[in-house]
C-alpha positions in Angstrom: 75.3 235.5 -3.6 72.7 237.7 -5.2 71.7 240.7 -3.1 69.2 242.6 -5.3 65.8 244.0 -5.1 65.3 245.1 -8.7 66.3 243.6 -12.1 69.4 244.8 -13.9 69.0 245.8 -17.6 66.4 244.6 -20.0 65.0 241.1 -20.1 66.2 238.6 -22.7 64.9 235.4 -24.3 66.6 232.0 -24.4 65.5 229.0 -26.4 66.0 225.4 -25.4 69.5 225.4 -26.8 70.2 228.6 -25.0 69.2 226.9 -21.7 71.7 224.1 -22.4 74.3 226.7 -23.2 73.6 228.3 -19.8 74.3 225.1 -18.0 77.6 224.7 -19.9 78.6 228.3 -19.3 78.1 227.9 -15.6 80.1 224.7 -15.6 82.9 226.4 -17.6 83.1 228.9 -14.8 84.0 226.1 -12.4 80.6 225.8 -10.8 78.9 222.6 -9.9 75.5 222.9 -11.6 72.6 221.4 -9.6 69.2 221.1 -11.2 66.0 219.0 -11.3 66.2 215.6 -13.1 64.1 212.5 -13.1 65.3 209.5 -11.1 63.6 206.7 -9.1 60.0 207.9 -9.9 60.5 211.5 -8.8 61.9 214.8 -9.8 65.1 215.1 -7.7 68.0 217.5 -7.5 71.3 216.3 -8.8 74.4 217.5 -10.6 73.8 218.0 -14.3 76.3 218.7 -17.1 73.7 219.4 -19.8 70.3 221.0 -20.2 69.1 217.7 -21.7 69.2 216.3 -18.1 66.3 218.6 -17.1 62.9 216.9 -16.8 61.4 218.0 -20.1 57.9 216.7 -20.5 57.4 215.6 -16.9 54.8 216.9 -14.5 53.6 215.6 -11.1 50.3 214.6 -9.5 50.3 215.7 -5.8 47.9 215.0 -2.9 48.3 214.6 0.8 50.6 211.6 1.2 50.8 211.1 -2.6 53.4 211.9 -5.3 53.3 210.6 -8.8 55.1 211.5 -12.0 53.0 212.1 -15.1 53.8 212.8 -18.7 53.1 216.2 -20.2 52.3 217.0 -23.8 53.9 220.4 -23.9 57.5 219.3 -23.2 57.9 221.8 -20.3 61.1 221.6 -18.3 59.9 223.2 -15.1 56.2 222.3 -14.7 56.7 219.8 -11.9 56.3 221.7 -8.7 58.6 221.3 -5.7 60.2 217.8 -5.3 61.1 215.9 -2.2 64.4 217.7 -1.9 65.1 221.3 -1.3 68.3 223.4 -1.8 69.2 223.1 1.9 70.5 219.6 0.9 73.5 221.5 -0.6 73.7 224.7 1.6 73.0 222.9 4.9 74.0 219.3 4.2 72.3 216.4 5.9 75.6 215.1 7.4 78.9 216.9 7.9 82.0 215.8 9.6 83.2 218.4 12.0 86.6 217.0 12.9 88.6 213.8 13.2 91.2 212.8 15.8 94.0 210.2 15.6 96.1 208.8 18.4 99.8 208.4 17.5 101.9 205.5 18.7 103.6 207.7 21.2 100.2 208.7 22.7 100.0 212.1 21.1 96.7 213.3 19.6 96.3 214.9 16.2 93.0 216.7 15.5 92.1 217.5 11.9 89.2 219.6 10.6 87.1 217.7 8.1 84.1 219.0 6.2 84.0 221.8 8.8 85.0 225.4 8.6 88.4 224.8 7.0 87.2 222.4 4.3 87.1 223.6 0.6 83.7 224.9 -0.3 82.0 223.9 -3.6 80.9 226.7 -5.9 77.3 225.7 -6.7 75.0 227.0 -9.4 71.4 226.2 -8.6 69.2 225.9 -11.6 65.4 225.8 -11.2 65.0 227.4 -7.8 61.3 228.1 -7.2 60.1 231.4 -5.6 59.0 229.6 -2.5 62.5 228.0 -2.2 64.1 231.4 -2.8 62.2 232.6 0.3 63.3 229.5 2.1 66.9 230.2 1.3 66.4 233.8 2.6 64.9 232.3 5.8 67.9 230.0 6.3 70.2 232.9 5.6 68.7 234.7 8.6 68.9 231.6 10.8 72.4 230.3 9.8 74.3 233.2 8.3 72.9 236.1 10.5 72.8 236.8 14.2 75.5 236.7 16.8 76.5 233.1 16.1 76.6 232.5 12.3 77.4 229.1 10.8 80.7 229.9 9.0 80.4 226.7 6.8 76.9 227.6 5.7 77.9 231.2 5.0 80.8 230.1 2.9 78.5 227.8 0.8 75.9 230.4 0.5 78.2 233.3 -0.6 79.6 231.1 -3.4 76.1 230.0 -4.7 74.8 231.3 -8.1 71.0 231.1 -8.3 68.9 230.7 -11.4 65.3 231.0 -10.3 62.3 229.7 -12.2 58.9 231.3 -11.8 56.0 229.0 -11.3 53.5 228.7 -14.2 52.1 225.4 -13.1 51.3 225.2 -9.4 50.9 221.9 -7.8 47.8 220.6 -6.1 49.4 221.1 -2.7 51.0 224.5 -3.3 49.9 227.4 -1.2 52.7 230.0 -1.7 50.2 232.8 -2.6 48.6 232.7 0.9 52.1 232.8 2.4 53.3 235.7 0.2 56.2 233.7 -1.3 55.2 233.2 -4.9 54.6 232.3 -7.7 56.6 235.3 -9.0 60.4 235.6 -8.2 61.0 239.0 -6.7 64.6 239.1 -5.6 67.5 237.0 -4.3 68.5 235.5 -7.7 71.2 236.0 -10.2 69.0 235.1 -13.2 65.2 234.4 -13.2 63.5 232.4 -15.9 59.8 232.2 -16.9 59.0 229.3 -19.2 56.7 229.6 -22.2 55.8 226.4 -23.9 55.0 226.0 -27.6 51.4 225.0 -27.2 50.2 227.4 -24.6 51.1 230.8 -23.3 53.2 231.6 -26.3 51.7 235.0 -26.9 49.5 237.6 -25.1 46.3 235.8 -26.2 47.5 232.6 -24.5 47.8 230.6 -27.7 51.0 228.8 -28.6 53.1 230.0 -31.5 55.2 226.9 -31.8 58.2 228.3 -29.9 59.4 226.9 -26.6 61.4 229.7 -24.9 62.4 231.3 -21.6 62.1 234.9 -20.6 65.2 235.8 -18.6 65.6 238.6 -16.0 68.9 239.5 -14.6 69.3 240.1 -10.8 73.0 240.6 -10.3 76.2 241.7 -12.1 77.4 238.2 -12.2 74.1 237.1 -13.7 74.5 239.7 -16.4 78.1 238.5 -17.1 76.9 234.9 -17.4 74.1 235.8 -19.7 76.5 237.6 -22.0 78.3 234.3 -22.6 75.1 232.6 -23.8 73.3 233.2 -27.1 70.1 235.1 -26.5 67.9 237.9 -27.9 66.2 240.9 -26.4 62.7 240.1 -25.1 59.9 241.3 -27.2 56.7 242.7 -25.7 54.5 239.7 -26.5 56.9 237.3 -24.7 57.2 239.6 -21.7 53.4 240.0 -21.5 52.8 236.2 -21.9 55.3 235.5 -19.1 53.5 237.9 -16.8 50.1 236.4 -17.7 51.3 232.9 -17.0 52.6 233.8 -13.6 49.4 235.7 -12.8 47.3 232.8 -13.9 49.3 230.4 -11.7 48.6 232.6 -8.7 44.9 232.0 -9.2 45.2 228.2 -9.4 46.9 227.3 -6.1 45.9 223.9 -4.9 45.8 224.9 -1.2 45.5 228.1 0.9 46.0 229.0 4.5 43.0 230.6 6.3 43.1 234.4 5.8 43.9 235.2 9.4 46.9 236.2 11.5 48.4 232.7 11.8 50.7 233.9 14.6 47.7 234.9 16.8 45.7 231.8 15.7 48.4 229.3 16.7 49.1 231.2 19.9 45.4 231.0 20.9 45.1 227.3 20.0 47.7 225.8 22.4 45.1 224.1 24.6 42.8 223.0 21.7 41.6 219.4 21.8 42.2 219.2 18.1 45.9 218.5 18.9 44.7 215.1 20.2 43.0 214.4 16.8 46.2 215.3 15.0 48.3 213.1 17.3 46.1 210.1 16.6 47.1 210.3 13.0 50.7 211.6 13.3 53.4 208.9 13.1 56.0 211.2 14.6 58.3 210.1 11.8 59.8 213.5 11.1 59.3 213.4 7.3 57.8 216.9 7.3 60.9 218.3 8.9 63.3 216.4 6.6 61.6 217.7 3.4 60.9 221.2 4.8 63.2 223.8 3.1 63.5 225.9 6.3 63.9 223.4 9.1 67.5 223.6 10.3 67.9 221.6 13.6 70.9 219.4 14.0 72.6 217.2 16.6 76.1 215.8 16.9 77.4 212.3 16.9 80.8 211.1 18.2 82.0 207.8 16.6 85.2 205.8 17.1 86.8 202.8 15.6 87.2 199.5 17.4 90.8 200.3 18.5 89.9 203.6 20.0 92.7 205.3 18.1 90.5 207.2 15.6 87.4 209.3 16.5 85.2 211.6 14.5 82.5 214.1 15.3 79.6 214.5 12.8 76.8 217.0 12.6 73.6 215.7 11.2 70.0 216.8 10.7 67.7 216.3 13.7 63.9 216.5 14.0 61.7 217.9 16.8 59.5 214.9 16.2 62.2 212.6 17.7 61.5 211.7 21.3 65.1 212.4 22.2 65.1 215.8 20.6 64.0 217.4 23.9 65.8 214.9 26.2 67.1 216.4 29.4 68.4 214.9 32.6 64.9 214.1 33.8 63.6 212.7 30.5 62.1 214.3 27.3 60.4 217.6 27.7 57.9 216.7 24.9 57.1 213.1 25.5 53.8 212.9 23.7 53.1 213.0 19.9 50.6 215.8 20.6 53.3 218.0 22.2 55.8 217.3 19.4 53.4 218.0 16.6 52.2 221.1 18.4 55.8 222.3 18.8 56.5 221.9 15.1 53.4 223.5 13.7 53.3 226.3 16.3 56.9 227.1 15.8 56.6 227.0 12.0 53.6 229.3 11.7 53.9 231.5 14.8 56.9 231.6 17.2 59.3 231.6 14.2 58.4 235.3 14.0 59.7 235.9 17.6 63.0 234.3 16.7 63.6 235.4 13.1 61.0 238.0 12.2 59.1 235.9 9.6 57.1 232.8 9.1 59.0 229.5 9.0 56.6 228.2 6.3 56.9 229.2 2.6 53.9 227.3 1.2 55.8 224.8 -0.8 53.5 221.9 0.3 56.2 219.3 0.7 55.1 218.5 4.2 51.7 217.7 2.9 52.9 215.5 0.1 55.5 213.5 2.0 53.5 212.9 5.2 52.7 209.1 5.1 49.6 209.8 7.1 48.4 212.5 4.7 48.3 215.3 7.4 47.7 218.6 5.7 49.0 221.7 7.5 46.5 223.9 5.7 43.5 221.8 6.7 44.7 221.7 10.3 45.1 225.5 10.4 41.6 225.8 8.9 40.3 223.6 11.7 41.9 225.7 14.3 40.4 228.8 12.7 37.0 227.2 12.7 37.3 226.3 16.3 38.4 229.8 17.1 35.4 231.4 15.4 33.1 229.0 17.3 34.8 229.8 20.6 34.4 233.5 19.9 30.7 233.1 19.2 30.2 230.9 22.3 29.5 227.7 20.4 31.3 224.4 20.8 34.0 223.9 18.2 33.8 221.3 15.4 35.5 218.9 17.7 33.1 219.5 20.5 35.7 220.4 23.1 33.7 223.4 24.3 36.7 224.7 26.2 36.7 228.4 27.1 39.2 230.2 24.8 40.4 226.9 23.2 41.0 228.6 19.9 40.7 232.4 20.6 43.2 234.1 18.3 43.8 236.9 20.8 45.2 234.6 23.4 48.9 235.4 23.7 51.2 232.7 24.9 54.3 232.8 22.7 57.6 231.4 23.8 60.7 232.5 21.8 61.9 228.9 21.3 58.5 227.6 20.3 59.0 225.1 23.2 55.7 223.6 24.2 55.5 220.8 26.6 
């Protein structure tokens, strides 16, 4: 697990063959290489054994509730923005067996750990981790590997992971990492970081292609340096380094979305009683897609299952969503019985009360929740609406929704609960 804040040594350059060699070098070290590839009409994460499996020449068209692949003319491998999966699929799997129990003929009971703390851990190499997802991994590290009650299984997977980050040079229409301070540049937390320069654009400091498709490589850990030594590369020249910086800087100016430039923690805390939650609830299907694709959501539940004989039983841990009616079920019924209350719980926790629990925002600006919401609910637009209502309330005018409530969106209202629990 990379724990660096500055790069090690001088940057290098890989060509396309060098990227393929990097995949093979990681596999030769016994690592399972996971990277983006095209399948079923999307760029998805999967095990790859060759650089040729990467989505060269594929981009995406994104909008609220819309995702489409599109062909690119520059042959870029990493110009496709965040896909429907995140790396938590591998670090915090969707479904894990905790234990199994078997009754012997004599009535004795044998309990065996399975996929739990005693199970063998894969050694992953993640290729193509976006800066927003780097931050998401850091967020999950604080939640699942830190504190008084760390998840030993998560920590074991995380400590064995090798990360090859890829800086964003082509932001998606729903990306807003700049306003969340999470990209498009990779700052730390990686073993190697790549910046892609295509042959027909960004190839030199003037922004004109020079016919070479290459990747600037920065080293962030000692293991990263050792892996790079096993791959054919050359020292980075100044034009390549300058072009890489320019491409990332340009990308930061072309974000498709942005959060309002206010203290989101105060904004959400002051909007708890806003009538705008009713408008959101009328559109929200409470399906939980946003939590499933979110790279930081971590909630789970447990399921106990048994066979028909009753002689074999298993306990499984699986992802859960605060949008499920039973998520807040207690002896008297669910605490959050309305769609309004469940959406408010999710959005307020993500943008505000996460700070109380973990010291940071729970949103990294990847835009997945916007793209994969079937109702097209856009978290940046909803935050902007709350901001507009807050300004109107401060000036004594009715908000855009006409609720006219005193303090319905005043950012200075303080009503944070450490669990983000809102009934």
